[in-house]
LOZA-304581 format. One record per atom (N, C-alpha, C, O): residue in three letters; x, y, z. Coordinates in pm, whole numbers, plus 32768, in hexadecimal, padded with zeros to 4 digits. Each point is the difference from the previous one (the first is absolute). Layout:
alaXYZ;...
END
This chain:
met11CA9FC0499A;met7FA28063802E;met803F804A8076;met80417FC28054;ser7FAC80C07FB3;ser802F804D8072;ser7F928061802A;ser7FA780217FB1;trp8062800B80C9;trp7FA180628032;trp80498060805C;trp806E7FE48030;gln7F54808D7FE7;gln803D80658055;gln7F9780338062;gln7F8F801F7FDA;phe80977FE980A5;phe7FAA80378067;phe7FFC80977FF2;phe8069803F7FF3;asp7F207FFD800F;asp7FF480907FF6;asp7FE4803E8088;asp805480478037;his7F387F9F8001;his7FDE80318086;his7F897FB18033;his7FC07FB67FB6;phe8021805B80CB;phe7F897FC08036;phe7FBB805F8061;phe803A8062802F;asn7F487F7F7FED;asn7FAC80508059;asn7FE07FB1807E;asn7FE97F877FFB;leu801780BE8076;leu7FD47FC5807F;leu7F9A805D803E;leu8011807A8002;gln7F847F4B8031;gln7FA0804B804F;gln80187FDA8092;gln7FF77F8B8023;val802780D78031;val80337FE38086;val7FBC8055806B;val7FC780697FE4;ser80427F688096;ser7FE680518077;ser80868038802D;ser80687FC77FE1;arg7F9680A78066;arg807B803A8039;arg8068801B7F92;arg80717FCF8005;glu7F6780807F9B;glu8054801F7F8C;glu808C802F8027;glu80627FD37FC6;ala7FA78088809B;ala808380358026;ala805E7F928031;ala807880047FE4;asp7F527F998063;asp80537F908030;asp80337FAB7F8C;asp80727FD28002;ile7F3B801A7F99;ile80277FB17F8B;ile806C804A7FB1;ile80627FC47FD5;val7F8C80BF8019;val806580517FBA;val80847FF7804B;val80697FED7FC1;arg7F95802080C2;arg807A7FF78051;arg80407F767FF4;arg807A7FF57FF2;phe7F347FA28013;phe80337F777FF6;phe804D7FEB7F7E;phe80717FD08002;phe7F5280537F8C;phe80437FEB7F80;phe807C80597FF3;phe80607FD97FBD;gly7F9F809C8080;gly807780548000;gly80717FC1804F;gly80737FFD7FD3;asp7F6C7FCF80A4;asp80657FC28057;asp80357F7E7FC7;asp80797FE78003;val7F2F7FC57FC9;val80277F7A7FD4;val80367FFE7F70;val80657FC07FE4;met7F5680867FC2;met80247FFA7F72;met8049807C7FCE;met80397FFF7F93;gly7FC6806B80BC;gly803F807C7FD3;gly7FA980517FA1;gly803080617FC5;trp7F517F7A802B;trp7FA780497FA6;trp7FD280808044;trp7FE680018078;gln8010806B7F3B;gln7FDE80828037;gln7F85803A7FBC;gln7FEB7FE97F89;pro7FC4806380C2;pro7F8D80427FC3;pro802E80617F95;pro80698040800C;gly7F477FCB7F8B;gly8021805B7F94;gly7F8480377FBF;gly7F927FF98037;tyr8081803E7F53;tyr7F9480427FB7;tyr7F877FA57FF1;tyr800D7F8A7FE1;arg7F7F80AF8035;arg7F807FBE7FEA;arg7FA3806A7FC8;arg7FF3806C803A;pro7FCC7F787F55;pro7FA380637FC8;pro7F9780298067;pro7FE77FB88060;ala7FDC80B97F8A;ala7F9B8036805D;ala7F7A7FBA7FEC;ala7F9F803D7FD3;phe805D7F438050;phe7F847FB57FF8;phe7F9E80348069;phe802B80398065;pro7F537FB47F86;pro7F9D80328061;pro7FEE7FA28078;pro7F9780048041;phe80CA7FAA7FDC;phe7FFB7FA48071;phe808D7FF38037;phe806180157FB8;pro7FAD7FC780C9;pro80847FF9803F;pro80517F877FD2;pro7FCA7FA27FC6;gly80B680638054;gly80577F917FE0;gly8091802D7FF8;gly801E8076800D;ser803A7F2A7FDF;ser808F801A7FF5;ser803A7FA97F91;ser7FD07F927FE6;trp809880A07FDB;trp804E7FB07FA2;trp808D7FF48036;trp803C80638028;leu7FF77F237FD8;leu80897FE9802D;leu80587FE07F89;leu7FD97FB77FA4;tyr809F80808060;tyr805F7FF67F90;tyr80817FBF802C;tyr802A80098074;glu80147FB57F2C;glu808C7FD8800A;glu8046804D7F92;glu7FF27FE07F8A;gly805A8084809D;gly803A805A7F9C;gly7F91804A7FB8;gly7FAE80428040;glu804F7FB47F3C;glu7F9C80457FAF;glu7F867FA87FE2;glu7F9F80307FC4;gln80647F528065;gln7F967FA17FDF;gln7F987FF58070;gln80217FD98070;ala7F6280497F71;ala7F937FEA805F;ala7FE47F6A8007;ala7FE47FC17F9B;leu8024800880DD;leu7FEF7F6F8012;leu7F807FDB8048;leu7FC57F987FE4;leu801180BB807A;leu7F8F7FDC8054;leu7FA18075800D;leu8028806F8025;his7F5A7F797FBD;his7F9780638014;his7FB07FD28079;his7FCD7F908003;ile802780C78060;ile7FBB7FDF807C;ile7F818052800A;ile8002807B7FF0;leu7F907F41802A;leu7F7F80428016;leu7FCE7FDB808A;leu80047F8B8026;pro7FCB80D68027;pro7FCA7FDE8084;pro7F7A7FB77FF0;pro7FB680187FA0;val802D7F9180BE;val7F807FBA8003;val7F918069800E;val800D805E804F;ala7F897F927F66;ala7F91805E8008;ala7FD0800C8090;ala7FED7F9B8044;gly800180E07FEA;gly7FD380178088;gly806F80158064;gly7FE7802D8070;asp80967FB27F6B;asp80708018805A;asp801280978010;asp7FF1804C7FA0;lys802F7FDE80D8;lys8019808D8019;lys808C80237FCF;lys805E7FB48019;pro7FB380BE7FA2;pro808780277FD5;pro805D800E8078;pro7FD68029806D;glu80A97FB47F7E;glu80638006806A;glu8057807B7FEF;glu801480317F90;ala8020800280DD;ala805D806F7FF9;ala80837FD07FC4;ala802C7F91801C;arg801180C27F91;arg80807FDA7FC2;arg806B805E802E;arg80737FF27FD7;
END
């Protein structure tokens, strides 16, 4: 039996800090995200979306 990791979702506070952390530590970079009616970020390694980040409900959007 084998399996393959596709992507995962995190609901976080301080979205910009989390995006920066994964960029610094893992080298993942923000990329294309469909125009959903709610905020969030997708982080990629190359062409593969690995992490979908959603801000905690009620969190104030951060400057980018």
